[in-house]
N, CA, C and O atoms as CSV, one atom per row, in Angstrom:
chain,resi,resn,atom,element,x,y,z
A,1,MET,N,N,-1.184,6.028,15.055
A,1,MET,CA,C,0.004,5.586,14.347
A,1,MET,C,C,0.443,6.702,13.396
A,1,MET,O,O,-0.370,7.255,12.657
A,2,ALA,N,N,1.710,7.018,13.424
A,2,ALA,CA,C,2.221,8.122,12.614
A,2,ALA,C,C,2.266,7.723,11.144
A,2,ALA,O,O,2.596,6.590,10.793
A,3,ARG,N,N,1.930,8.675,10.312
A,3,ARG,CA,C,1.953,8.443,8.867
A,3,ARG,C,C,3.397,8.554,8.385
A,3,ARG,O,O,4.119,9.475,8.769
A,4,LYS,N,N,3.813,7.605,7.539
A,4,LYS,CA,C,5.174,7.637,7.003
A,4,LYS,C,C,5.237,8.669,5.882
A,4,LYS,O,O,4.371,8.696,5.007
A,5,PRO,N,N,6.267,9.518,5.909
A,5,PRO,CA,C,6.385,10.503,4.831
A,5,PRO,C,C,6.760,9.829,3.514
A,5,PRO,O,O,7.475,8.827,3.492
A,6,ARG,N,N,6.277,10.383,2.449
A,6,ARG,CA,C,6.581,9.864,1.117
A,6,ARG,C,C,8.006,10.258,0.733
A,6,ARG,O,O,8.580,11.200,1.279
A,7,ARG,N,N,8.555,9.511,-0.220
A,7,ARG,CA,C,9.933,9.732,-0.657
A,7,ARG,C,C,10.130,11.178,-1.142
A,7,ARG,O,O,11.132,11.816,-0.819
A,8,GLU,N,N,9.176,11.679,-1.908
A,8,GLU,CA,C,9.320,13.047,-2.437
A,8,GLU,C,C,9.390,14.065,-1.302
A,8,GLU,O,O,10.149,15.032,-1.356
A,9,GLU,N,N,8.583,13.822,-0.278
A,9,GLU,CA,C,8.574,14.747,0.854
A,9,GLU,C,C,9.911,14.705,1.591
A,9,GLU,O,O,10.435,15.744,1.991
A,10,VAL,N,N,10.455,13.514,1.768
A,10,VAL,CA,C,11.753,13.369,2.436
A,10,VAL,C,C,12.842,14.047,1.611
A,10,VAL,O,O,13.689,14.756,2.153
A,11,GLU,N,N,12.816,13.826,0.302
A,11,GLU,CA,C,13.819,14.456,-0.564
A,11,GLU,C,C,13.703,15.980,-0.529
A,11,GLU,O,O,14.716,16.679,-0.549
A,12,ARG,N,N,12.492,16.487,-0.478
A,12,ARG,CA,C,12.292,17.941,-0.407
A,12,ARG,C,C,12.860,18.494,0.896
A,12,ARG,O,O,13.521,19.532,0.902
A,13,ILE,N,N,12.600,17.796,1.996
A,13,ILE,CA,C,13.118,18.244,3.294
A,13,ILE,C,C,14.643,18.225,3.289
A,13,ILE,O,O,15.282,19.167,3.759
A,14,LEU,N,N,15.225,17.146,2.754
A,14,LEU,CA,C,16.690,17.066,2.690
A,14,LEU,C,C,17.275,18.173,1.819
A,14,LEU,O,O,18.307,18.758,2.148
A,15,LYS,N,N,16.607,18.447,0.714
A,15,LYS,CA,C,17.094,19.512,-0.172
A,15,LYS,C,C,17.082,20.850,0.565
A,15,LYS,O,O,18.029,21.630,0.467
A,16,ASN,N,N,16.009,21.107,1.296
A,16,ASN,CA,C,15.927,22.355,2.065
A,16,ASN,C,C,17.017,22.412,3.130
A,16,ASN,O,O,17.608,23.465,3.369
A,17,LEU,N,N,17.277,21.274,3.768
A,17,LEU,CA,C,18.324,21.250,4.789
A,17,LEU,C,C,19.702,21.471,4.169
A,17,LEU,O,O,20.533,22.189,4.725
A,18,LEU,N,N,19.939,20.843,3.002
A,18,LEU,CA,C,21.233,21.020,2.339
A,18,LEU,C,C,21.450,22.466,1.901
A,18,LEU,O,O,22.578,22.958,1.883
A,19,GLU,N,N,20.365,23.135,1.551
A,19,GLU,CA,C,20.475,24.529,1.112
A,19,GLU,C,C,20.587,25.488,2.287
A,19,GLU,O,O,20.794,26.688,2.106
A,20,SER,N,N,20.449,24.954,3.476
A,20,SER,CA,C,20.544,25.791,4.665
A,20,SER,C,C,21.959,26.356,4.769
A,20,SER,O,O,22.923,25.745,4.306
A,21,GLU,N,N,22.063,27.505,5.372
A,21,GLU,CA,C,23.369,28.141,5.511
A,21,GLU,C,C,24.054,27.755,6.811
A,21,GLU,O,O,25.195,28.145,7.055
A,22,ILE,N,N,23.370,26.998,7.637
A,22,ILE,CA,C,23.956,26.592,8.919
A,22,ILE,C,C,24.761,25.309,8.688
A,22,ILE,O,O,24.205,24.301,8.251
A,23,PRO,N,N,26.061,25.341,8.977
A,23,PRO,CA,C,26.932,24.196,8.689
A,23,PRO,C,C,26.505,22.894,9.381
A,23,PRO,O,O,26.607,21.814,8.799
A,24,GLU,N,N,26.032,23.004,10.612
A,24,GLU,CA,C,25.622,21.797,11.336
A,24,GLU,C,C,24.442,21.112,10.639
A,24,GLU,O,O,24.394,19.887,10.529
A,25,ILE,N,N,23.503,21.923,10.176
A,25,ILE,CA,C,22.329,21.377,9.486
A,25,ILE,C,C,22.767,20.751,8.166
A,25,ILE,O,O,22.275,19.686,7.791
A,26,GLN,N,N,23.682,21.401,7.466
A,26,GLN,CA,C,24.191,20.840,6.212
A,26,GLN,C,C,24.885,19.497,6.460
A,26,GLN,O,O,24.715,18.554,5.687
A,27,ALA,N,N,25.661,19.417,7.537
A,27,ALA,CA,C,26.373,18.175,7.853
A,27,ALA,C,C,25.386,17.044,8.161
A,27,ALA,O,O,25.553,15.919,7.689
A,28,VAL,N,N,24.372,17.350,8.944
A,28,VAL,CA,C,23.364,16.333,9.283
A,28,VAL,C,C,22.596,15.926,8.030
A,28,VAL,O,O,22.295,14.747,7.844
A,29,ALA,N,N,22.282,16.881,7.180
A,29,ALA,CA,C,21.558,16.575,5.944
A,29,ALA,C,C,22.391,15.667,5.042
A,29,ALA,O,O,21.860,14.749,4.417
A,30,LYS,N,N,23.695,15.923,4.978
A,30,LYS,CA,C,24.571,15.059,4.173
A,30,LYS,C,C,24.622,13.646,4.757
A,30,LYS,O,O,24.610,12.660,4.020
A,31,GLN,N,N,24.679,13.562,6.085
A,31,GLN,CA,C,24.667,12.242,6.727
A,31,GLN,C,C,23.360,11.498,6.414
A,31,GLN,O,O,23.368,10.305,6.111
A,32,LEU,N,N,22.258,12.217,6.492
A,32,LEU,CA,C,20.962,11.602,6.177
A,32,LEU,C,C,20.913,11.138,4.724
A,32,LEU,O,O,20.423,10.049,4.426
A,33,THR,N,N,21.423,11.969,3.831
A,33,THR,CA,C,21.446,11.607,2.413
A,33,THR,C,C,22.277,10.343,2.203
A,33,THR,O,O,21.884,9.444,1.459
A,34,ASP,N,N,23.432,10.288,2.871
A,34,ASP,CA,C,24.299,9.112,2.750
A,34,ASP,C,C,23.612,7.864,3.315
A,34,ASP,O,O,23.694,6.788,2.724
A,35,ARG,N,N,22.944,8.008,4.446
A,35,ARG,CA,C,22.248,6.860,5.046
A,35,ARG,C,C,21.095,6.390,4.165
A,35,ARG,O,O,20.864,5.188,4.033
A,36,ILE,N,N,20.387,7.312,3.573
A,36,ILE,CA,C,19.291,6.940,2.668
A,36,ILE,C,C,19.846,6.172,1.471
A,36,ILE,O,O,19.276,5.164,1.053
A,37,ARG,N,N,20.961,6.654,0.924
A,37,ARG,CA,C,21.582,5.968,-0.209
A,37,ARG,C,C,21.989,4.550,0.177
A,37,ARG,O,O,21.757,3.607,-0.579
A,38,LYS,N,N,22.598,4.397,1.362
A,38,LYS,CA,C,23.007,3.072,1.825
A,38,LYS,C,C,21.792,2.163,2.046
A,38,LYS,O,O,21.830,0.978,1.715
A,39,LEU,N,N,20.726,2.722,2.601
A,39,LEU,CA,C,19.509,1.930,2.804
A,39,LEU,C,C,18.927,1.463,1.473
A,39,LEU,O,O,18.449,0.335,1.354
A,40,GLU,N,N,18.974,2.339,0.479
A,40,GLU,CA,C,18.482,1.952,-0.846
A,40,GLU,C,C,19.345,0.835,-1.438
A,40,GLU,O,O,18.823,-0.089,-2.064
A,41,GLU,N,N,20.672,0.920,-1.239
A,41,GLU,CA,C,21.562,-0.144,-1.714
A,41,GLU,C,C,21.251,-1.463,-1.012
A,41,GLU,O,O,21.194,-2.519,-1.642
A,42,HIS,N,N,21.051,-1.384,0.300
A,42,HIS,CA,C,20.714,-2.593,1.052
A,42,HIS,C,C,19.363,-3.149,0.607
A,42,HIS,O,O,19.174,-4.363,0.538
A,43,SER,N,N,18.445,-2.265,0.311
A,43,SER,CA,C,17.125,-2.696,-0.155
A,43,SER,C,C,17.243,-3.474,-1.459
A,43,SER,O,O,16.590,-4.501,-1.643
A,44,VAL,N,N,18.080,-2.976,-2.359
A,44,VAL,CA,C,18.291,-3.675,-3.635
A,44,VAL,C,C,18.918,-5.044,-3.381
A,44,VAL,O,O,18.515,-6.038,-3.985
A,45,LYS,N,N,19.913,-5.093,-2.478
A,45,LYS,CA,C,20.546,-6.375,-2.152
A,45,LYS,C,C,19.532,-7.339,-1.546
A,45,LYS,O,O,19.497,-8.517,-1.903
A,46,LEU,N,N,18.706,-6.835,-0.627
A,46,LEU,CA,C,17.702,-7.693,0.003
A,46,LEU,C,C,16.698,-8.214,-1.019
A,46,LEU,O,O,16.288,-9.373,-0.957
A,47,GLN,N,N,16.306,-7.363,-1.951
A,47,GLN,CA,C,15.384,-7.809,-2.997
A,47,GLN,C,C,16.028,-8.899,-3.851
A,47,GLN,O,O,15.365,-9.851,-4.263
A,48,ASP,N,N,17.330,-8.749,-4.114
A,48,ASP,CA,C,18.056,-9.774,-4.866
A,48,ASP,C,C,18.103,-11.083,-4.076
A,48,ASP,O,O,17.900,-12.160,-4.636
A,49,TYR,N,N,18.374,-10.980,-2.767
A,49,TYR,CA,C,18.394,-12.181,-1.929
A,49,TYR,C,C,17.026,-12.863,-1.911
A,49,TYR,O,O,16.936,-14.089,-1.983
A,50,VAL,N,N,15.979,-12.073,-1.815
A,50,VAL,CA,C,14.623,-12.636,-1.812
A,50,VAL,C,C,14.368,-13.383,-3.117
A,50,VAL,O,O,13.816,-14.484,-3.111
A,51,ALA,N,N,14.769,-12.785,-4.229
A,51,ALA,CA,C,14.582,-13.442,-5.528
A,51,ALA,C,C,15.372,-14.752,-5.583
A,51,ALA,O,O,14.872,-15.757,-6.088
A,52,ARG,N,N,16.596,-14.742,-5.066
A,52,ARG,CA,C,17.412,-15.967,-5.049
A,52,ARG,C,C,16.775,-17.044,-4.167
A,52,ARG,O,O,16.708,-18.214,-4.542
A,53,ILE,N,N,16.312,-16.624,-2.993
A,53,ILE,CA,C,15.679,-17.575,-2.070
A,53,ILE,C,C,14.433,-18.178,-2.703
A,53,ILE,O,O,14.210,-19.386,-2.616
A,54,GLU,N,N,13.623,-17.339,-3.339
A,54,GLU,CA,C,12.422,-17.850,-4.002
A,54,GLU,C,C,12.790,-18.838,-5.101
A,54,GLU,O,O,12.131,-19.864,-5.269
A,55,SER,N,N,13.835,-18.527,-5.841
A,55,SER,CA,C,14.282,-19.424,-6.907
A,55,SER,C,C,14.766,-20.754,-6.332
A,55,SER,O,O,14.406,-21.821,-6.829
A,56,LEU,N,N,15.587,-20.680,-5.278
A,56,LEU,CA,C,16.081,-21.905,-4.644
A,56,LEU,C,C,14.939,-22.719,-4.049
A,56,LEU,O,O,14.926,-23.946,-4.142
A,57,THR,N,N,13.989,-22.035,-3.444
A,57,THR,CA,C,12.840,-22.724,-2.857
A,57,THR,C,C,12.051,-23.451,-3.929
A,57,THR,O,O,11.635,-24.593,-3.734
A,58,ALA,N,N,11.844,-22.797,-5.052
A,58,ALA,CA,C,11.114,-23.435,-6.153
A,58,ALA,C,C,11.889,-24.642,-6.678
A,58,ALA,O,O,11.303,-25.690,-6.950
A,59,GLU,N,N,13.210,-24.493,-6.821
A,59,GLU,CA,C,14.036,-25.607,-7.294
A,59,GLU,C,C,13.995,-26.776,-6.317
A,59,GLU,O,O,13.883,-27.932,-6.727
A,60,GLU,N,N,14.086,-26.468,-5.009
A,60,GLU,CA,C,14.045,-27.529,-4.004
A,60,GLU,C,C,12.678,-28.206,-3.985
A,60,GLU,O,O,12.589,-29.425,-3.835
A,61,ALA,N,N,11.621,-27.425,-4.135
A,61,ALA,CA,C,10.279,-28.007,-4.161
A,61,ALA,C,C,10.132,-28.929,-5.365
A,61,ALA,O,O,9.567,-30.017,-5.256
A,62,ASP,N,N,10.642,-28.490,-6.513
A,62,ASP,CA,C,10.586,-29.336,-7.712
A,62,ASP,C,C,11.387,-30.621,-7.504
A,62,ASP,O,O,10.945,-31.707,-7.879
A,63,ALA,N,N,12.566,-30.486,-6.904
A,63,ALA,CA,C,13.403,-31.664,-6.655
A,63,ALA,C,C,12.714,-32.610,-5.678
A,63,ALA,O,O,12.777,-33.828,-5.843
A,64,LEU,N,N,12.060,-32.056,-4.665
A,64,LEU,CA,C,11.351,-32.882,-3.694
A,64,LEU,C,C,10.212,-33.639,-4.362
A,64,LEU,O,O,10.019,-34.830,-4.116
A,65,VAL,N,N,9.461,-32.944,-5.204
A,65,VAL,CA,C,8.360,-33.590,-5.922
A,65,VAL,C,C,8.903,-34.694,-6.821
A,65,VAL,O,O,8.348,-35.792,-6.865
A,66,GLU,N,N,9.985,-34.404,-7.535
A,66,GLU,CA,C,10.576,-35.409,-8.421
A,66,GLU,C,C,11.058,-36.623,-7.632
A,66,GLU,O,O,10.881,-37.757,-8.077
A,67,SER,N,N,11.668,-36.397,-6.465
A,67,SER,CA,C,12.150,-37.535,-5.674
A,67,SER,C,C,10.979,-38.334,-5.124
A,67,SER,O,O,11.039,-39.563,-5.080
A,68,LYS,N,N,9.908,-37.655,-4.702
A,68,LYS,CA,C,8.719,-38.366,-4.213
A,68,LYS,C,C,8.095,-39.183,-5.336
A,68,LYS,O,O,7.695,-40.329,-5.125
A,69,ILE,N,N,8.010,-38.606,-6.511
A,69,ILE,CA,C,7.460,-39.335,-7.659
A,69,ILE,C,C,8.334,-40.552,-7.949
A,69,ILE,O,O,7.823,-41.637,-8.224
A,70,GLY,N,N,9.649,-40.370,-7.889
A,70,GLY,CA,C,10.571,-41.485,-8.106
A,70,GLY,C,C,10.356,-42.594,-7.081
A,70,GLY,O,O,10.351,-43.775,-7.429
A,71,GLU,N,N,10.177,-42.213,-5.819
A,71,GLU,CA,C,9.935,-43.205,-4.770
A,71,GLU,C,C,8.626,-43.954,-5.023
A,71,GLU,O,O,8.562,-45.172,-4.861
A,72,ILE,N,N,7.597,-43.228,-5.416
A,72,ILE,CA,C,6.298,-43.854,-5.690
A,72,ILE,C,C,6.416,-44.827,-6.852
A,72,ILE,O,O,5.882,-45.935,-6.799
A,73,VAL,N,N,7.117,-44.415,-7.903
A,73,VAL,CA,C,7.306,-45.293,-9.066
A,73,VAL,C,C,8.082,-46.546,-8.651
A,73,VAL,O,O,7.730,-47.654,-9.056
A,74,ASP,N,N,9.132,-46.376,-7.849
A,74,ASP,CA,C,9.905,-47.530,-7.377
A,74,ASP,C,C,9.027,-48.477,-6.560
A,74,ASP,O,O,9.086,-49.694,-6.735
A,75,ASP,N,N,8.213,-47.913,-5.669
A,75,ASP,CA,C,7.309,-48.740,-4.862
A,75,ASP,C,C,6.325,-49.501,-5.747
A,75,ASP,O,O,6.064,-50.684,-5.525
A,76,LEU,N,N,5.790,-48.822,-6.739
A,76,LEU,CA,C,4.854,-49.481,-7.653
A,76,LEU,C,C,5.538,-50.598,-8.433
A,76,LEU,O,O,4.965,-51.672,-8.619
A,77,GLU,N,N,6.761,-50.346,-8.888
A,77,GLU,CA,C,7.497,-51.374,-9.629
A,77,GLU,C,C,7.771,-52.588,-8.751
A,77,GLU,O,O,7.650,-53.723,-9.210
A,78,ARG,N,N,8.141,-52.359,-7.488
A,78,ARG,CA,C,8.366,-53.478,-6.566
A,78,ARG,C,C,7.071,-54.254,-6.337
A,78,ARG,O,O,7.066,-55.485,-6.345
A,79,ALA,N,N,5.980,-53.529,-6.133
A,79,ALA,CA,C,4.695,-54.190,-5.900
A,79,ALA,C,C,4.275,-55.001,-7.122
A,79,ALA,O,O,3.791,-56.125,-6.991
A,80,LEU,N,N,4.462,-54.429,-8.303
A,80,LEU,CA,C,4.120,-55.168,-9.523
A,80,LEU,C,C,5.019,-56.386,-9.697
A,80,LEU,O,O,4.552,-57.444,-10.117
A,81,GLY,N,N,6.294,-56.247,-9.381
A,81,GLY,CA,C,7.229,-57.366,-9.477
A,81,GLY,C,C,6.815,-58.497,-8.551
A,81,GLY,O,O,6.832,-59.662,-8.947
A,82,LYS,N,N,6.445,-58.163,-7.327
A,82,LYS,CA,C,5.991,-59.185,-6.381
A,82,LYS,C,C,4.709,-59.838,-6.880
A,82,LYS,O,O,4.532,-61.052,-6.776
A,83,ARG,N,N,3.840,-59.032,-7.411
A,83,ARG,CA,C,2.549,-59.541,-7.901
A,83,ARG,C,C,2.764,-60.509,-9.062
A,83,ARG,O,O,2.073,-61.523,-9.165
A,84,ARG,N,N,3.711,-60.200,-9.925
A,84,ARG,CA,C,3.982,-61.057,-11.084
A,84,ARG,C,C,4.654,-62.363,-10.668
A,84,ARG,O,O,4.474,-63.391,-11.319
A,85,GLN,N,N,5.427,-62.322,-9.586
A,85,GLN,CA,C,6.136,-63.518,-9.131
A,85,GLN,C,C,5.202,-64.524,-8.472
A,85,GLN,O,O,5.466,-65.725,-8.523
A,86,LYS,N,N,4.137,-64.073,-7.866
A,86,LYS,CA,C,3.209,-64.979,-7.199
A,86,LYS,C,C,2.432,-65.765,-8.240
A,86,LYS,O,O,1.967,-65.201,-9.230
A,87,PRO,N,N,2.290,-67.074,-8.017
A,87,PRO,CA,C,1.463,-67.840,-8.954
A,87,PRO,C,C,0.005,-67.432,-8.781
A,87,PRO,O,O,-0.444,-67.063,-7.696
A,88,ALA,N,N,-0.695,-67.513,-9.871
A,88,ALA,CA,C,-2.102,-67.135,-9.811
A,88,ALA,C,C,-2.839,-68.175,-8.988
A,88,ALA,O,O,-2.819,-69.361,-9.314
A,89,THR,N,N,-3.460,-67.751,-7.967
A,89,THR,CA,C,-4.237,-68.669,-7.140
A,89,THR,C,C,-5.696,-68.319,-7.301
A,89,THR,O,O,-6.094,-67.154,-7.292
A,90,VAL,N,N,-6.468,-69.356,-7.447
A,90,VAL,CA,C,-7.899,-69.159,-7.590
A,90,VAL,C,C,-8.540,-69.670,-6.324
A,90,VAL,O,O,-8.341,-70.817,-5.924
A,91,GLU,N,N,-9.273,-68.847,-5.731
A,91,GLU,CA,C,-9.949,-69.270,-4.516
A,91,GLU,C,C,-11.212,-70.019,-4.897
A,91,GLU,O,O,-12.055,-69.523,-5.645
A,92,VAL,N,N,-11.319,-71.215,-4.369
A,92,VAL,CA,C,-12.498,-72.033,-4.642
A,92,VAL,C,C,-13.307,-72.084,-3.365
A,92,VAL,O,O,-12.813,-72.457,-2.301
A,93,GLU,N,N,-14.540,-71.707,-3.496
A,93,GLU,CA,C,-15.398,-71.765,-2.322
A,93,GLU,C,C,-15.914,-73.187,-2.178
A,93,GLU,O,O,-16.330,-73.805,-3.158
A,94,PRO,N,N,-15.887,-73.701,-0.965
A,94,PRO,CA,C,-16.409,-75.051,-0.781
A,94,PRO,C,C,-17.903,-75.075,-1.091
A,94,PRO,O,O,-18.656,-74.151,-0.785
A,95,GLU,N,N,-18.283,-76.188,-1.716
A,95,GLU,CA,C,-19.699,-76.312,-2.048
A,95,GLU,C,C,-20.483,-76.530,-0.773
A,95,GLU,O,O,-20.011,-77.165,0.170
A,96,ALA,N,N,-21.655,-76.006,-0.762
A,96,ALA,CA,C,-22.513,-76.206,0.403
A,96,ALA,C,C,-22.970,-77.656,0.431
A,96,ALA,O,O,-23.509,-78.174,-0.547
A,97,SER,N,N,-22.751,-78.280,1.537
A,97,SER,CA,C,-23.172,-79.680,1.628
A,97,SER,C,C,-24.668,-79.735,1.892
A,97,SER,O,O,-25.230,-78.966,2.672
A,98,VAL,N,N,-25.262,-80.655,1.223
A,98,VAL,CA,C,-26.698,-80.804,1.363
A,98,VAL,C,C,-26.937,-81.841,2.451
A,98,VAL,O,O,-26.449,-82.969,2.373
A,99,VAL,N,N,-27.658,-81.460,3.416
A,99,VAL,CA,C,-27.987,-82.369,4.507
A,99,VAL,C,C,-29.475,-82.673,4.407
A,99,VAL,O,O,-30.328,-81.785,4.436
A,100,GLU,N,N,-29.741,-83.944,4.290
A,100,GLU,CA,C,-31.146,-84.322,4.217
A,100,GLU,C,C,-31.623,-84.627,5.621
A,100,GLU,O,O,-30.956,-85.304,6.404
A,101,VAL,N,N,-32.754,-84.123,5.895
A,101,VAL,CA,C,-33.343,-84.371,7.199
A,101,VAL,C,C,-34.508,-85.333,6.996
A,101,VAL,O,O,-35.404,-85.108,6.182
A,102,ALA,N,N,-34.458,-86.384,7.751
A,102,ALA,CA,C,-35.546,-87.364,7.640
A,102,ALA,C,C,-36.788,-86.809,8.315
A,102,ALA,O,O,-36.706,-86.165,9.361
A,103,PRO,N,N,-37.927,-87.064,7.712
A,103,PRO,CA,C,-39.151,-86.568,8.341
A,103,PRO,C,C,-39.376,-87.272,9.682
A,103,PRO,O,O,-39.090,-88.459,9.841
A,104,LYS,N,N,-39.871,-86.540,10.590
A,104,LYS,CA,C,-40.132,-87.086,11.917
A,104,LYS,C,C,-41.424,-87.890,11.888
A,104,LYS,O,O,-42.404,-87.537,11.232
A,105,ALA,N,N,-41.374,-88.947,12.606
A,105,ALA,CA,C,-42.590,-89.752,12.698
A,105,ALA,C,C,-43.501,-89.139,13.734
A,105,ALA,O,O,-43.080,-88.735,14.817
A,106,VAL,N,N,-44.697,-89.089,13.381
A,106,VAL,CA,C,-45.650,-88.485,14.294
A,106,VAL,C,C,-46.404,-89.531,15.058
A,106,VAL,O,O,-47.257,-89.200,15.881
């Protein structure tokens, strides 16, 4: 895998090309300089978009959590309301009936 040149190295190469006395090389170097500048501008815009997206994502996540919490609270309130409306019922277990068994005659 080829190693990517560092920014300083690229700038040094461009500077050498711009200082060249050959017009074609100077023209290409100027085009490269312009493209690098445009790429840097796009990079700044993309970084801004990323920051905006992260901010929106965080806001949406917070809103989602808040709406879920609201739904849970509403469900709990409904459940409590139903519970309060029901009369208190006490379950009574039937008493065990005692069955007497007569002794067998032998």
